[in-house]
N, C-alpha and C positions, 0 to 999 in steps of 0.2 A: 544388316547388322554384322559388325566385325567378329572375327574369331575371338574367343575368350582370352584374356590377357593373363600371363603367369604372375603378375604383380598387381596390387591394388593400392592406390594413393589415398592417404587419410591425413587428418590433422590430429595431433596429440598434445597433451599437456605434459611437458618435460620438466621434471624436478631435478635441479642440479644444485645441491647444497642449499644455499639461501636464495636461489633464483627460481622463478617460474616462467617458462617460455612456451607459448603456443607456436608450434612449428609443424611443417609437413613431415610425413614419414611414409615408408613403403613397406607393405606387408606381402608375404607370399599368399597368393590366392588359393583358396580351397573351395572346390565346387564338386557336386556329384556328376559322374558320367555314367550313363546307362549304356551297356553293351548289348547289342542284339545280334542274333545269328539268323541269316536267311538261307535256308537250303534251296537246292535246285527246284524251281517251280513251286516254291512254298512262300508263305507269308513270313516276314521277319518276326522273331520271338525274342523277348528280353531274357537274358541269361543272368546278369548281375548288375548291380550298381556299385561303383567304387568311388570313394572320395579321393580326389586328385588335384594336382596343380595343372591347369590347362597348358597345353603344349605337347607336341608329339603324341597326340591322342590316338592316331591310327596305330602307332607302334605299341602304345599301351594296350589297346584292345587286342591286337594280334598276339603280343607277348603274353598277356594274361591267359588267353584262350589256348595258346601253345603249352604254357606251363601247366594248365589244368587238364591237358590231354584232349581238348575238344577239337583241335586241329593238329594234324601230325605230319603233314607233308606240304611242300611248296605248292603242289598242284591242287591242294584243297581250297585255296583262297582265290576267288575270282576278282572281287573288288572290295575295297574298304572305303566307306564314305560317311559323312555326316548325314543324318536323317532329316529330310525336308518335311516329312509327314508327322509333325508333332503339333499338338493343340496349342501349346504356348511357344510362340516364335522366339521368345527370349531364351528358351532352352534348346534351340536348334543345334547349337554347337556343343551341347552337352549330351548328345545321343549319337553313338557311332554304330553303324551296321556293318558286319562282316558277312559278305555274300560268298557262299560256298559253291563249288563246281558240282557238288553231289547233294543228295538228299540229307537233311539233318534229322537224325532219328530221335535226338533228345533223350537218350537213355543213359546219360552220364550221371555220376553221383551229384545230386543237387546241392548247389551252394546256397547259403543264405542270400536273399535278394539284396541285402545291404551289407557292404563290408567297409570298415573304417580305413582311414589312411594309415593307421598304425598296425593293421593286421592283414597278413597276406593269405591266411588260411581260414578266415571266418566262414563257418558254415560247412566246411569240409566234413564228410562223414566221420573220419577218424584219422589220427596221425599215422596209424598203421597203413591206411589206404594210400596216403601220400608216399610213404616209404616203399610200399610194395610195387608201385607203378613206376619207380625211378630206378634206372639201371646204374650200376657203378661206373665211374669214370675210368676210361681206358686211355691213358696218355703217358708218353715217355718224356714229357717236357721236363727240362731242368732250368732253373732260374737262379741267377747269381744273387747273393745277399745284398749287393749294392743296388740292384734293381728293386728289390723289395723295399729298401730304405727310401728310395726316390718316389715311390708311389703316392704317399699322403701329400707331399708338397705339390705334386702335379695336380692331384685332385683339387686341392685348395685353390691353386692358381687359376684353374679353369672353371670353377663354380661361380659363374658370373652373377647369377640371380641370388645365390647365397650371400655374395659380397654386398648386395644391395639390401637384403632383407634379414639375413641371419637366421632364416627359418626353413631351410630346405636341406634334404639329404641328397647325397650324390653317389652315383655309381658309374664306373668307367671300365672300359676294356683296354688292356695294354698288351703289346706283343712281348716276346721273350726278353727283349732288350730294354723294356720299359718305355717304349714309344706309345704315346696315347693314340688310340684309334677312334673311340667314340665315348662321349660322356653325356649323361642325362641327369636332370635334377627333378625332385618332386617333394611335396610335403610328406609323402609316404615313402619309406625306404624300399618297400617291396615294389611300389609303383616305378621308382627309378630303375630298378633292375628289370621289371617287366618291359619298360620302354627300351632298354638296352637290348634285351633278347628279341623284342619285336622288331627293332631296327635290323638286327642280324638276320632274322627270318625273312623280312621283306627284301633284304639285299642278298639273300641266299648264301649266307656265310656260315651257317650252322653245319656241323657242330664246332664248338670252340675249343678243341682239344689241345691247341698250342697257344692259348691265351691266359692272361691273368686278370682276375676281377678285383678292382679296387673299390672299397666301400668307405664312406665318410663317417660311419657311426659304429654301433654295436652289431654283432652277428647273431641273428636269431635262426632258429631251425628252418623257417620258411625260406630264408635267403640261401641257405645251403641246398635245400631241395630244388629251388629254381636253378641254381648254378649247375646242379647235377643233371637236370633235364637238358640244359644246353651243353653238357659235357665240358664244363670249365674245370680244369684240374687244380687251380691255385686261387685262393681267396685271401686278400690282404685288407685288413681293416685297422682303423685308428683306435678302436675301442675293444671291449671284451666280447667274447662269445658266450653264449649260454651253454649249460651242460648238455642239453639236447642237441645243440648245434655241433658240439665236439663229437658226441656219440654218432651222430648222423654222418659227419664228414669222415670219421674213421671207417664207418661201414661202407660208404660210397666211394672211397678212394680219393678224397679231396684233401689237399694240403691246406690246412686252416691256420691262418696267421693273424694275431691280434695285438693290440697295444703297440702298433708300429709308429714310433715317434722318434724323430732324429735318427740315431744309429742304435736304437733299442727296439727289440721286438720279441714276441713270444710265439713259438711254433707249437701248435697243439696236436697236430696230426700229420702223418706222412712227411716227415722232415727230409726224407731221402731225395725229394725233388729240389732241395735248395743247395746250391753250390756255395760253400763258405770260402770267402777270400780274406781270411783274417791272418 
């Protein structure tokens, strides 16, 4: 059976003024993915199920576990693989096992077993718990305002699945000069960021203290928290932040920028990192 596809082909009834047309269409795929942890000389145990768009599943699993504090170092991960031991073979590529090099104690703050594609902190014991285990970002990065203005257009240009479906969020990492380094798409905005951070973990590129995070939508608290775990100092989004996102970014030393469209933008926190060329 092939790996799950990020898009799904369907037929729709399209109404266009006075015409009715039956035509093909493409949707963003949304499927559950179970993440399991297998400690050294232990059986794999399920940790969570997240709704996601298939693709870069190993990055998503590792990124989510890293952001949750369940893995903390490169040496912790031995292998990441799809699980062949499932009752329903149709679901084989919807189950990912992260094998550790050490014993898994399972004494973490328990998450709800199901989280939606819209929520990155479902089941977490408390918001205070998330804040308390996240260190402030320590970075001397300075970014020019022209670079900030360029990020949304680059995101849009490289969101290839969004261009086909119109239904995915995007997250991307840029260098100080606005050069795109990695981009991921998912039906869940927090999944897209987990995939980015998982990619950087597997490539041993963390922390990201000299990088800029670009987001295609709004900025919620959980995205700021995940950026802080990866030590990303600047977040640029095309939409608005929430009040808690701004409060958290201020406390964690992150430059939070929203409503970035054309040559207009709003800087909500730590504007000292932005070099104005006006």
